[in-house]
C-alpha positions, 0 to 999 in steps of 0.5 A: 077687880071693880076697876076691871069691871068698869073698864070692861063695860066700855070696851066697845064705845067706843051745847048740841049743834044747831038744828038743821032746818028740816029735822023730823023723827020717823018710824021705819016698819019692819017684820020685827017691829019699828025702827025709830030714826031722825032725818036731817034735811038741808034747807035746799033739799038734796038728792043724796042721803047718808045713813049713820050706823052706830057702833056697838053696845047700847049706843043710840042714834045720837051717840049716847048710851045707857053704859055712860057714854054722853057724846051726842057725836052722831047728832053733831056729825049728822047736823054738820053734814046736813049743813053742808047740803046733805040729808042724814038718817040716824037710827036706833038699832034693834033692841036700843033706844026707841027701837025696842024688842021683847026682852025674851028676844034679846038673846036671839039677836045676831049680827045679821039682824043689824045688817038686815035693819041697816038694808031696810033703812037704805031701802027706805031712803030709796023709796023716799026719792034719794038717788044716792045713798051713802052708809057711814058706819061707826066702829062695829057699824063700819063692819055692817056698812062693809057687809052691805057694800059687799052685798050685791042686792043692796045698792049703795053709792059709797061707804064712809068707815069711822074708826071701823075694825080692820081686824076680826072681832076676835082679834080686837077683843084680845087686843082690847083686853090685853091693854087692860089686863096684862100684866096685872091680871094674866089669869084673866087674859089667858081665860078670855083668850080661851073663851074668845077662841071658843066663840070664834069656832062657833062654840058657846061657853057655859056661864059657869066657866066665865069668870065673874070679871068677864060676865058683862063681856061674854054672858051666855046671852050675848054669845050668839051675837059675838059668834056671828060677828066673828064670822065676818072678816073686814078685810075680805068684805073691803075687797068686794066693795066696788063703790067709793070708800072713805076710811077715817081713823083717829090717832088717839082712838083707844079702841080701834087703832089706826092699824085698822084703817091701814088694814082696810086700805091695804085691802082696797087701794081704790079707797081713801084713808084719812087719819085725824091725829088727835081724834078719839073713838067718839069722834072728838079730840083729846090731848092724851091717849090715856084710857081712864082720861078719855073715858072720864073726859071725852066719853062723857062730855056732851059739850065737846065738838067733833073733831074739827075737819071731820065733817068737811072731809066727809062732805068733800068725799060726798061732793065727788061721788058721781 
């Protein structure tokens, strides 16, 4: 069971690159507090900014987390885009990194809070004078990007979806858990499916009804967030997107399979879908799709460069946005 707990804690996880010429840390004021962020600006300046929205869990602006993730993938990706001529803003989401909130407020967090914060960052970039703003969302951040793109009041010029979900959170949870619990722990799998069904219906589950092995994932304090997240259908949001969209999938992604990208593309055929065959969920290549091998060798290796061709593909997309 210890092995199960270790695996469950990383369900959503999913030398540093040379610094851009103008990198600075900033603070964005909000009603609830402050968002701490970093902006990379190319030496020659840019009228276009890319907002990187991190994935789920305690993942910070650099692509690392207290849960053991150490990749610096967002930092590397952002600096590569800056070297390609585009300004980049990456930030610590609410209650993560240097964007703290009181501990008693954490159980009240819902998915809409993260959407609101991403919108605030877009507005900040507009006020900074950027004529074009593109949101690049990774994993769960991709769902946030889609929600912004579907919001007529939020003006975007493009969306980049990096290993983003094409299925509802409930379906993704069931898939990820089945990869780890079937066939050895069928009892836990059945119970997890029951819990997910309750959450999808908008009903919370009492702590005593959650098996100890699943508490890290379904603790009562995170259930409101899961319930709110499950109300968003990625394909429906993708259909509403009216700005250029680039969908990027990794062929060795053990968390969000290529089928997710295919679904998003089917929902919006005006988009472009690129698949990097060896790319993992943390935007770095692996020579295996074995879960434990990736968790131990890729998810914790800050020295690995991001996937070759990833940043150039995004830069090409940005260059074509009119």
